[in-house]
KOLZAVEX-788547 format. One line per 5 residues: number of its first residue (from 1); their letters; for each residue x, y, z of C-alpha. Coordinates in pm, whole numbers, padded with zeros to 5 digits. Example, Ala and Ser with C-alpha at 12.3 -4.5 7.8 and 13.67 -1.06 7.14 Angstrom:
KOLZAVEX-788547
1) as) 01230:-00450:00780 | 01367:-00106:00714 $
end
This chain:
KOLZAVEX-788547
1) mkarh) 00000:00000:00000 | 00135:00338:-00105 | 00193:00608:00153 | -00024:00917:00150 | 00127:01226:-00007 $
6) nnqla) 00031:01437:00295 | 00268:01236:00510 | 00562:01326:00281 | 00513:01703:00274 | 00772:01765:00544 $
11) hslpq) 01036:01585:00336 | 00937:01720:-00008 | 01029:02086:-00014 | 00901:02161:-00369 | 00554:02027:-00280 $
16) lqnlv) 00550:02221:00045 | 00658:02533:-00141 | 00371:02489:-00385 | 00118:02450:-00104 | 00256:02746:00093 $
21) krdpa) 00213:02977:-00205 | -00153:02873:-00226 | -00233:02903:00145 | 00051:03045:00361 | -00145:03052:00688 $
26) sykde) -00235:02682:00681 | 00126:02567:00653 | 00284:02804:00900 | 00392:02524:01134 | 00565:02327:00858 $
31) vrqqw) 00756:02635:00744 | 00852:02708:01107 | 00992:02358:01131 | 01204:02408:00818 | 01320:02744:00954 $
36) shyrt) 01443:02575:01272 | 01630:02318:01062 | 01793:02603:00872 | 01901:02778:01193 | 02054:02453:01318 $
41) lysqp) 02258:02411:01001 | 02351:02779:01003 | 02505:02746:01348 | 02734:02468:01223 | 02992:02596:00968 $
46) seyts) 03073:02243:00861 | 02721:02210:00718 | 02752:02509:00486 | 02871:02288:00203 | 02591:02031:00233 $
51) ekfer) 02317:01999:-00028 | 02051:02013:00245 | 02164:02361:00345 | 02138:02480:-00017 | 01790:02328:-00061 $
56) ltmfl) 01665:02489:00261 | 01812:02824:00159 | 01629:02827:-00176 | 01307:02702:-00013 | 01308:02980:00247 $
61) anvck) 01394:03237:-00019 | 01077:03140:-00204 | 00836:03134:00092 | 00975:03369:00357 | 00794:03672:00215 $
66) yyefh) 00473:03534:00370 | 00619:03527:00723 | 00785:03765:00965 | 01131:03603:00974 | 01231:03720:00622 $
71) kefir) 01443:04008:00761 | 01643:03769:00978 | 01691:03535:00683 | 01824:03818:00464 | 02060:03932:00739 $
76) dcmel) 02197:03580:00783 | 02268:03540:00411 | 02445:03875:00386 | 02653:03815:00698 | 02757:03473:00574 $
81) lksqa) 02870:03614:00237 | 03057:03904:00398 | 03246:03694:00651 | 03308:03361:00476 | 03273:03427:00103 $
86) htltp) 03629:03310:00033 | 03590:02982:00224 | 03252:02874:00089 | 03222:02643:-00209 | 03122:02795:-00546 $
91) dtrlc) 02781:02626:-00534 | 02705:02760:-00186 | 02812:03113:-00281 | 02596:03103:-00591 | 02300:02968:-00391 $
96) lcral) 02320:03248:-00133 | 02351:03512:-00406 | 02045:03375:-00585 | 01851:03384:-00259 | 01936:03752:-00210 $
101) immrn) 01844:03831:-00571 | 01511:03659:-00515 | 01452:03878:-00209 | 01543:04184:-00414 | 01300:04090:-00691 $
106) kslle) 01024:04064:-00431 | 01109:04414:-00298 | 01214:04272:00040 | 01569:04407:00010 | 01698:04754:-00072 $
111) plpml) 01926:04772:-00377 | 02214:04967:-00220 | 02333:04716:00048 | 02297:04423:-00189 | 02489:04592:-00473 $
116) elffg) 02767:04698:-00238 | 02794:04338:-00120 | 02806:04207:-00477 | 03075:04458:-00576 | 03280:04334:-00283 $
121) mfrvk) 03236:03974:-00395 | 03421:04053:-00718 | 03735:03998:-00509 | 03658:03625:-00472 | 03925:03422:-00649 $
126) fdknl) 03878:03126:-00884 | 03504:03174:-00937 | 03456:03320:-01283 | 03097:03198:-01316 | 02996:03383:-01000 $
131) reflk) 03156:03708:-01120 | 02975:03690:-01454 | 02647:03611:-01280 | 02683:03904:-01039 | 02786:04143:-01316 $
136) qhiia) 02479:04062:-01523 | 02251:04107:-01223 | 02409:04440:-01122 | 02360:04580:-01473 | 02001:04455:-01496 $
141) diknt) 01909:04575:-01146 | 02043:04928:-01196 | 01877:04946:-01537 | 01540:04838:-01396 | 01572:05081:-01106 $
146) nqrak) 01624:05373:-01347 | 01373:05254:-01603 | 01085:05485:-01513 | 01276:05766:-01347 | 01637:05835:-01262 $
151) stkln) 01719:05739:-00904 | 01967:06019:-00838 | 02044:05928:-00478 | 02111:05564:-00557 | 02316:05649:-00866 $
156) ntlqn) 02537:05898:-00682 | 02601:05656:-00398 | 02685:05369:-00631 | 02907:05587:-00848 | 03104:05701:-00545 $
161) fmftv) 03136:05342:-00432 | 03250:05230:-00777 | 03508:05508:-00777 | 03668:05353:-00471 | 03646:05003:-00622 $
166) lndsd) 03819:05118:-00942 | 04110:05245:-00734 | 04129:04914:-00548 | 04448:04714:-00566 | 04248:04403:-00657 $
171) tqaak) 04260:04375:-01036 | 03955:04149:-01070 | 03729:04378:-00870 | 03844:04686:-01063 | 03801:04512:-01399 $
176) qsldc) 03452:04380:-01325 | 03338:04713:-01180 | 03465:04894:-01487 | 03280:04650:-01713 | 02959:04726:-01524 $
181) vvaly) 03004:05102:-01559 | 03082:05073:-01931 | 02779:04851:-01992 | 02551:05093:-01806 | 02679:05383:-02016 $
186) qkqvw) 02625:05192:-02340 | 02271:05105:-02231 | 02207:05479:-02176 | 02144:05428:-01803 | 02447:05613:-01666 $
191) ndpkt) 02537:05851:-01947 | 02620:06158:-01739 | 02962:06333:-01722 | 03034:06187:-01378 | 03029:05833:-01516 $
196) vnvia) 03255:05928:-01805 | 03509:06091:-01576 | 03506:05788:-01345 | 03596:05575:-01647 | 03861:05832:-01747 $
201) tacfh) 04043:05775:-01418 | 04072:05406:-01509 | 04291:05501:-01807 | 04575:05552:-01557 | 04525:05226:-01366 $
206) pevkv) 04852:05037:-01307 | 04699:04714:-01439 | 04709:04699:-01820 | 04380:04507:-01851 | 04186:04776:-01667 $
211) matav) 04361:05053:-01858 | 04296:04887:-02195 | 03925:04845:-02114 | 03889:05215:-02033 | 04082:05322:-02344 $
216) kfflg) 03870:05095:-02566 | 03558:05254:-02418 | 03663:05602:-02533 | 03775:05476:-02871 | 03474:05262:-02954 $
221) tdeev) 03174:05411:-02775 | 02996:05536:-03087 | 03065:05225:-03293 | 02953:04985:-03019 | 02631:05176:-02947 $
226) eqqns) 02545:05193:-03317 | 02620:04821:-03351 | 02395:04744:-03053 | 02120:04961:-03197 | 02147:04788:-03534 $
231) dsdse) 02150:04446:-03365 | 01844:04530:-03158 | 01669:04660:-03467 | 01751:04344:-03660 | 01629:04130:-03370 $
236) sdapd) 01305:04324:-03346 | 01252:04300:-03719 | 01333:03928:-03729 | 00972:03803:-03691 | 00792:03921:-04003 $
241) ikeam) 00437:04026:-03921 | 00299:03923:-04261 | 00459:03580:-04242 | 00329:03534:-03889 | -00025:03627:-03994 $
246) mthri) -00012:03381:-04282 | 00120:03104:-04057 | -00151:03168:-03799 | -00424:03168:-04062 | -00317:02831:-04206 $
251) nkktr) -00222:02640:-03892 | -00450:02513:-03621 | -00588:02781:-03389 | -00461:02729:-03037 | -00409:02957:-02740 $
256) krqkw) -00034:02911:-02764 | -00026:03020:-03129 | -00252:03316:-03054 | -00019:03423:-02774 | 00277:03387:-03011 $
261) lnnik) 00105:03605:-03272 | 00020:03872:-03016 | 00382:03878:-02902 | 00502:03931:-03259 | 00249:04211:-03311 $
266) rkakk) 00366:04382:-02993 | 00731:04359:-03100 | 00652:04498:-03444 | 00462:04789:-03292 | 00745:04862:-03051 $
271) akqse) 01001:04852:-03333 | 00793:05094:-03538 | 00770:05336:-03247 | 01144:05315:-03181 | 01215:05403:-03543 $
276) kapkf) 01014:05723:-03511 | 01184:05828:-03188 | 01501:06036:-03242 | 01824:05879:-03122 | 02095:06106:-02987 $
281) nfsal) 02440:05965:-02932 | 02714:06199:-02817 | 03072:06088:-02794 | 03201:06030:-02443 | 03511:06234:-02526 $
286) hlihd) 03304:06554:-02509 | 03210:06489:-02145 | 03564:06479:-02006 | 03625:06764:-01761 | 04000:06819:-01817 $
291) pqtma) 04106:06671:-02154 | 04434:06866:-02162 | 04562:06709:-01841 | 04436:06367:-01947 | 04621:06384:-02281 $
296) ekllk) 04945:06494:-02112 | 04924:06213:-01854 | 04855:05955:-02124 | 05155:06077:-02323 | 05372:06052:-02014 $
301) rlgtl) 05239:05700:-01946 | 05317:05605:-02306 | 05682:05695:-02259 | 05724:05453:-01969 | 05490:05179:-02096 $
306) nerfe) 05651:04843:-02165 | 05360:04651:-02316 | 05255:04514:-02653 | 05252:04743:-02955 | 04872:04714:-02981 $
311) vklmi) 04835:04879:-02639 | 05061:05165:-02746 | 04854:05209:-03061 | 04536:05241:-02856 | 04692:05510:-02636 $
316) lnlis) 04819:05699:-02942 | 04472:05682:-03092 | 04309:05816:-02776 | 04558:06103:-02744 | 04505:06200:-03108 $
321) rligv) 04128:06197:-03067 | 04149:06412:-02755 | 04368:06662:-02939 | 04141:06671:-03242 | 03806:06685:-03063 $
326) hqlmv) 03901:06943:-02800 | 04166:07122:-03013 | 04435:07075:-02749 | 04794:07196:-02750 | 05009:06889:-02686 $
331) fnfyp) 05322:06971:-02884 | 05525:06677:-02748 | 05291:06433:-02921 | 05416:06504:-03274 | 05786:06413:-03222 $
336) viiry) 05668:06085:-03065 | 05450:05987:-03359 | 05712:06092:-03617 | 05935:05810:-03491 | 05682:05553:-03615 $
341) mqphq) 05639:05706:-03965 | 05828:05449:-04170 | 05687:05239:-04458 | 05810:04916:-04295 | 05645:05001:-03960 $
346) cevtk) 05370:04767:-03845 | 05023:04928:-03873 | 05175:05235:-04037 | 04843:05341:-04190 | 04696:05371:-03841 $
351) ilqya) 04996:05581:-03736 | 04925:05819:-04025 | 04558:05823:-03928 | 04643:05924:-03571 | 04878:06196:-03697 $
356) aqach) 04599:06343:-03911 | 04349:06324:-03624 | 04579:06525:-03400 | 04588:06823:-03638 | 04371:07131:-03617 $
361) elipp) 04390:07497:-03709 | 04500:07620:-03366 | 04830:07432:-03377 | 05115:07653:-03508 | 05222:07564:-03863 $
366) dtlep) 05584:07532:-03747 | 05480:07241:-03524 | 05299:07051:-03800 | 05549:07119:-04076 | 05795:06848:-03952 $
371) virav) 05509:06595:-03959 | 05432:06669:-04325 | 05803:06668:-04409 | 05846:06329:-04244 | 05558:06182:-04444 $
376) annfi) 05690:06333:-04768 | 06048:06216:-04714 | 05966:05864:-04594 | 05670:05777:-04818 | 05643:06005:-05121 $
381) serns) 05949:05897:-05312 | 06000:05693:-05626 | 06221:05449:-05439 | 05913:05334:-05246 | 05627:05123:-05375 $
386) veamt) 05321:05282:-05530 | 05115:05175:-05227 | 05348:05363:-04992 | 05342:05671:-05215 | 04962:05666:-05234 $
391) vglna) 04924:05627:-04859 | 05167:05913:-04800 | 04985:06148:-05036 | 04651:06059:-04880 | 04793:06128:-04533 $
396) vreic) 04926:06468:-04643 | 04584:06553:-04784 | 04407:06463:-04459 | 04657:06664:-04251 | 04627:06968:-04477 $
401) srapl) 04248:06950:-04483 | 04256:07008:-04106 | 04548:07252:-04099 | 04596:07412:-04445 | 04864:07654:-04322 $
406) amded) 05101:07367:-04241 | 05191:07328:-04610 | 05452:07554:-04767 | 05465:07651:-05132 | 05784:07462:-05223 $
411) llsdl) 05667:07128:-05085 | 05326:07169:-05246 | 05483:07235:-05586 | 05686:06913:-05548 | 05379:06709:-05456 $
416) vtyrg) 05178:06851:-05745 | 05428:06709:-05994 | 05297:06360:-05913 | 04974:06444:-06099 | 05126:06291:-06411 $
421) yrdkn) 05280:05987:-06243 | 05256:05663:-06438 | 05055:05486:-06167 | 04691:05588:-06142 | 04671:05555:-05763 $
426) vstaa) 04958:05799:-05711 | 04832:06048:-05969 | 04480:06042:-05824 | 04611:06104:-05472 | 04821:06397:-05596 $
431) ksiva) 04521:06541:-05780 | 04321:06527:-05458 | 04580:06755:-05292 | 04548:06998:-05584 | 04169:06991:-05554 $
436) lyrqv) 04196:07059:-05181 | 04411:07369:-05220 | 04193:07497:-05502 | 03927:07519:-05235 | 04118:07640:-04929 $
441) npell) 04416:07839:-05061 | 04461:07867:-05440 | 04742:08120:-05397 | 04985:07842:-05299 | 04934:07672:-05635 $
446) kkkyr) 05096:07780:-05955 | 04870:07965:-06193 | 04840:07673:-06437 | 04707:07448:-06159 | 04444:07692:-06037 $
451) arpta) 04105:07612:-06179 | 03847:07870:-06266 | 03697:07983:-05933 | 03340:07887:-05862 | 03078:08135:-05748 $
456) eqqem) 03108:08009:-05391 | 03485:08055:-05386 | 03448:08405:-05521 | 03216:08494:-05234 | 03357:08306:-04937 $
461) lhvrk) 03726:08246:-05009 | 03938:08434:-04762 | 04269:08282:-04658 | 04287:08325:-04283 | 04616:08371:-04110 $
466) ygqta) 04716:08165:-03809 | 04493:08243:-03513 | 04247:08450:-03714 | 03882:08370:-03650 | 03605:08372:-03909 $
471) aaefv) 03280:08505:-03763 | 02987:08500:-04004 | 02825:08841:-04049 | 02533:08716:-04259 | 02385:08405:-04417 $
476) hgaev) 02575:08334:-04737 | 02334:08284:-05024 | 02047:08481:-04866 | 02043:08714:-05168 | 01822:08464:-05353 $
481) lneyg) 01537:08520:-05107 | 01257:08774:-05104 | 01301:09065:-04870 | 00955:09027:-04712 | 00933:08649:-04693 $
486) eddkg) 00723:08392:-04873 | 00484:08118:-04772 | 00472:07750:-04855 | 00317:07804:-05200 | 00562:08067:-05311 $
491) eimve) 00307:08347:-05269 | 00451:08684:-05180 | 00354:08880:-04871 | 00243:09236:-04936 | 00240:09501:-04666 $
496) edndd) -00065:09725:-04704 | -00137:10055:-04539 | -00473:10202:-04452 | -00447:10443:-04743 | -00740:10456:-04985 $
501) esqei) -00510:10388:-05277 | -00441:10038:-05143 | -00770:09928:-05297 | -00595:09908:-05635 | -00444:09578:-05523 $
506) nsddd) -00690:09290:-05509 | -00695:09207:-05140 | -00979:09165:-04896 | -00784:09215:-04573 | -00465:09395:-04477 $
511) gewvd) -00153:09182:-04468 | -00314:08889:-04656 | -00127:08654:-04888 | -00173:08755:-05252 | -00152:08514:-05545 $
516) ishse) 00024:08658:-05846 | -00008:08496:-06186 | 00273:08577:-06424 | 00385:08455:-06762 | 00723:08326:-06860 $
521) dertl) 00786:08610:-07108 | 00698:08899:-06881 | 00851:08991:-06547 | 00581:09125:-06312 | 00678:09349:-06026 $
526) lvesn) 00473:09377:-05708 | 00484:09703:-05514 | 00349:09828:-05186 | 00005:09982:-05184 | 00116:10327:-05072 $
531) vnhee) 00315:10416:-05384 | 00204:10714:-05591 | 00121:10726:-05962 | 00466:10839:-06070 | 00621:10528:-05909 $
536) deeln) 00358:10312:-06083 | 00464:10446:-06421 | 00826:10368:-06342 | 00743:10016:-06230 | 00543:09941:-06545 $
541) sades) 00859:09990:-06749 | 01088:09817:-06498 | 01143:09522:-06729 | 01314:09734:-06994 | 01497:09966:-06756 $
546) feadn) 01640:09671:-06555 | 01851:09552:-06847 | 01930:09901:-06980 | 02040:10069:-06662 | 02179:09910:-06346 $
551) tehav) 02063:10197:-06127 | 01716:10049:-06097 | 01831:09823:-05806 | 01713:10094:-05568 | 01360:10030:-05692 $
556) sdknn) 01396:09655:-05658 | 01494:09693:-05291 | 01140:09815:-05222 | 00967:09545:-05424 | 00925:09168:-05420 $
561) fdnns) 01015:08954:-05716 | 00884:08610:-05781 | 01121:08317:-05724 | 01266:08286:-06073 | 01326:08657:-06122 $
566) lvsss) 01491:08692:-05782 | 01743:08414:-05834 | 01807:08524:-06189 | 01872:08880:-06078 | 02100:08762:-05797 $
571) avlsl) 02307:08578:-06054 | 02389:08902:-06240 | 02463:09113:-05934 | 02820:09198:-05852 | 02993:09049:-05549 $
576) eerrd) 02944:09362:-05336 | 02580:09390:-05432 | 02513:09026:-05344 | 02676:09072:-05005 | 02477:09387:-04934 $
581) rakli) 02152:09215:-05027 | 02236:08906:-04815 | 02323:09128:-04517 | 01997:09320:-04556 | 01784:09004:-04568 $
586) sstri) 01974:08830:-04285 | 01949:09127:-04050 | 01588:09231:-04110 | 01391:08910:-04059 | 01400:08548:-03941 $
591) lsqke) 01440:08286:-04212 | 01215:07983:-04229 | 01324:07624:-04284 | 01210:07630:-04646 | 01411:07943:-04706 $
596) fakvr) 01719:07779:-04557 | 01661:07486:-04794 | 01646:07729:-05084 | 01970:07891:-04969 | 02136:07550:-04951 $
601) raqla) 02027:07470:-05305 | 02165:07799:-05427 | 02496:07746:-05247 | 02523:07395:-05388 | 02473:07536:-05736 $
606) kkvda) 02754:07784:-05668 | 02983:07495:-05584 | 02926:07352:-05932 | 02893:07660:-06152 | 03199:07864:-06237 $
611) alpkr) 03200:08232:-06147 | 03098:08470:-06425 | 03350:08721:-06559 | 03278:09084:-06484 | 03181:09161:-06844 $
616) flkkk) 02890:08915:-06818 | 02748:09041:-06489 | 02491:09270:-06656 | 02406:09040:-06947 | 02333:08715:-06768 $
621) ngtpa) 01964:08629:-06783 | 01793:08294:-06785 | 01689:08003:-06571 | 01836:08014:-06221 | 02101:07753:-06155 $
626) ddkit) 01948:07628:-05832 | 01635:07512:-06014 | 01842:07218:-06131 | 01931:07120:-05774 | 01687:06880:-05611 $
631) edeas) 01610:06845:-05242 | 01808:06520:-05221 | 02115:06683:-05371 | 02079:06981:-05141 | 02069:06750:-04840 $
636) lfvds) 02419:06633:-04935 | 02551:06987:-04905 | 02814:07008:-04634 | 02979:07330:-04531 | 03354:07320:-04578 $
641) avrke) 03399:07489:-04241 | 03259:07186:-04056 | 03547:06975:-03926 | 03514:06602:-03869 | 03622:06471:-03532 $
646) tvqlr) 03795:06158:-03659 | 03978:06049:-03973 | 03858:05732:-04138 | 04121:05469:-04208 | 03973:05408:-04552 $
651) diekl) 04061:05767:-04648 | 04428:05691:-04579 | 04428:05351:-04751 | 04215:05460:-05046 | 04326:05320:-05382 $
656) skklk) 04147:05437:-05694 | 04265:05136:-05895 | 04259:04784:-05755 | 04600:04619:-05757 | 04657:04277:-05910 $
661) ndkaa) 04652:03986:-05670 | 04979:03814:-05594 | 05023:03437:-05602 | 04923:03389:-05239 | 04597:03580:-05291 $
666) rmasi) 04519:03384:-05607 | 04579:03053:-05432 | 04355:03161:-05145 | 04081:03245:-05394 | 04121:02905:-05559 $
671) qagre) 04096:02724:-05227 | 03787:02923:-05135 | 03624:02820:-05463 | 03687:02453:-05391 | 03484:02458:-05072 $
676) dreky) 03151:02272:-05073 | 03254:02085:-05386 | 03308:01716:-05447 | 03654:01586:-05521 | 03598:01524:-05893 $
681) ggykq) 03294:01735:-05965 | 03196:02091:-06037 | 03017:02323:-05800 | 02645:02258:-05816 | 02454:02583:-05836 $
686) kkaqy) 02131:02573:-05637 | 01893:02843:-05541 | 01859:02711:-05186 | 01987:02434:-04965 | 01675:02222:-05012 $
691) asltn) 01610:02309:-05378 | 01487:02034:-05609 | 01683:01873:-05896 | 01653:01972:-06259 | 01423:01784:-06498 $
696) kqkrk) 01725:01640:-06679 | 01857:01493:-06355 | 01515:01356:-06264 | 01481:01174:-06599 | 01793:00970:-06525 $
701) tktyn) 01635:00815:-06217 | 01290:00743:-06361 | 01180:00389:-06443 | 01123:00285:-06803 | 00747:00257:-06758 $
706) mikhk) 00736:00629:-06679 | 00919:00739:-06994 | 00830:00469:-07250 | 00553:00682:-07402 | 00799:00962:-07465 $
711) vgskv) 01050:00721:-07619 | 00781:00580:-07844 | 00674:00922:-07965 | 01039:01003:-08033 | 01068:00702:-08267 $
716) krsfr) 00746:00790:-08452 | 00858:01145:-08538 | 00836:01263:-08896 | 01137:01351:-09109 | 01060:01722:-09073 $
721) dkqla) 01051:01702:-08695 | 01383:01517:-08689 | 01532:01781:-08922 | 01424:02067:-08694 | 01553:01887:-08385 $
726) lkasl) 01891:01830:-08554 | 01921:02197:-08650 | 01840:02306:-08297 | 02099:02065:-08159 | 02367:02190:-08398 $
731) rkiik) 02293:02553:-08312 | 02330:02474:-07943 | 02662:02298:-08000 | 02800:02588:-08207 | 02680:02841:-07951 $
736) hky) 02857:02665:-07663 | 03170:02610:-07874 | 03219:02972:-07972 $
end
C-alpha cells in the first residue's frame, strides 16, 4: 500500500513550497519547522557545504515573504557572504547570491546594500561563473531601477562606491566594476559626465587590462552603441508580421499560437515606435572635464609603458582623438609619432591616421610642418612602392584639410608634380591635394594648376592667417530670397497701409497673402500699396529699364520679385551687391526652414557653376542655376567649415585602382572556390539548400514505364521534326563552342 502524499510534505520541499504559495497561513507550522532546521545548520559551519543547506536556503527564499522572519533570513545570508565568502564552495556562494536576488526581486531588500555586497564579492578568487552572474545582475538591477525615473540618490552613492572600487588594488574587482560602468553607459542608463570621468580615471590604472578596457571605451563608444542599436533593430525585425499572420491563418488555432502572434504584433509595434523616436548619441570624449591634463598624462604614461605594440597604438589613438576633438595643444605628441612614420612600420596606416586626427587649425604651422616633411620624405618617393606613395599622399591631404597653413609653397609644388605619375593611384592622390588647395588656398598653387573659381569661392574664399577667426556676419546665399518672406506656396507677402489707394491691389484684408499669376515672357513686379502714380509708371517699365540701366536696383529693394526673377537677378549682381543684399535680408527678418533649404540649393549650385567674368554680370539672364538642384542633392551639401572629429582609415588607404593579386591571394581564392565541392565534380549551383533537382537529372532516375511513351513518340517522329531537332541541336553545339 502506497503512503499518503500528505505524510511526505515535510520531506518534499518543492511540494511544500507549492502548497505554501496557495495558502501560507495553513502551513505556517511546517515552514517554522524548516526554519528551525535552517538555523541549526547555520550554526554549524561544517554544514555550509551540504546539499541540504542549499535546498533549505532556496526554499526559504521562495516562501519567507509570507512570514515575519524574512528580515532575519536576509541578514543571515548577507553576513555569511561578507564573513566567509572566500571559504565557501562555489555552489554555496551562488546559492546564497540567488537567494538575495530573489529577495530583491520581491522588494524585500533595498538595492544599495545588496549591490555593495556584490561589488565586494568581485574579489573572490577562482570563481569566474559567479563574477559573470553578479555582473549581469548588477547591470540589470540598476537598469530596472532607473527605467521609469532616474534614481539620483542611488546612482550617486553607487558611483562614489565604484570610484573607490576602481582604485582598489584588486585587479579582478576593478576590472569587473569597470565592465559594469561601461555597460551601463552603453545602455544609456548612466550617461552623465560623472560616469565618463570615473571611467577616465581608469585610463591611468597600473593594471594593463583595466587601462585597456577604459581606453577601448573612449575609442569605440559610438561604434559599439550603433552596432547594438542595429543588432536590436535586426532582432526586433526578425519576426515578419505578414509571415506570422499567414502562418496563424493556415495552422491550427490554439491559445499558444494566438499568444505567439500577439507577441510578434507587440514587437513589431514597438520597433515601429522606436524608429520614429530620435536617437541622440554623443561621444564620451566631449564629457571629459579636463582633456588637456588627461592627454598629457597619457603621453607621459606612453613613454614609460613596456607593453605590446597594440596597447601603445590604442593610447596613441586616444591622445590624437582628444587633441582633435578638444583642439588641445600637446606639442610633445608630434615628435613621438614621427618616430613611427616608416613604410616598414607595423600598422603604419593607423599611425598616419592618428597623426591626421591630432591636427587642427589652432596648432602653429611650425609644429605641424615636420610631420608633413616626415611623411613626404619617408613615403612620397619613387624608391618606395606605389602603395606607400599613395598612402603618404593621402595622409598629407588629410593633414592639410585640417590645418591648411602647415603646407609651404615649395613642398606643395613638389607634390603637385605627381599628378602625371605613371601609376593611377599615385596620380589620383596627388590630384586630390590639388583639388583641396583649389578650395582652401589657391594662392599656394601655380597659376596653371588653379582652376576657374566657382561662385562660392568668389564669395567666401578668404585665406585666414594663423589664429584669425572667421565670424559670419550674414547668411551666405540669402540674396536669392525675397526681402519680405514667402509662404509655402511661393506666394509673396504684401504690406498694405490704410491708405485709400491700397484698394488698387486685389486684397480683402490687410496683410493677406496675394496670389500673383505671371507669364514666362513677362517679369511682373509687385509694389506696396502706398506708392504714388509716378512710381507706378516707373514700375510698369521696370522690365526694360532693368537691363538698360543698373541703377534700378534701388527700386527693386522696395519690391518683391517672384522666385525665378529673384534668383536670376541675384546671378547678375556683382559680389558687393550680393553681399549687401544678403546682409539686408539676414538682418531684417528670421528665415524659415524652407528658405534655408532654398539657400542650400543655391549654395550647392555655386559649388558647381563657375563664377561669371565681370563683363557678363549685366548680361546674364535665364533660368536660375538652383532650379536644377533637387532636395536630395541639397541634403548632401556640407559646409567646408565643418570639421570632422575623426579620420577614417579608408581615407588613408584609399586606392582608386585595384592592384593585381599576388600568387598567395590567387591561391587563397582558388581554395575558397573549392569549398563545398566534391573531389571530382563541379560546383552545383542551387537556389537554396533544399532546392529540387533539374528535370534532366530527374529523368535519369525514372523507371522505363514512366518514360516509355515519350521514347515511343520520339521514334514515330516525322522527317521534318527530326530535321528541326537536328538543327536546334547543332545551333546549341555551335553556340557553346564559340
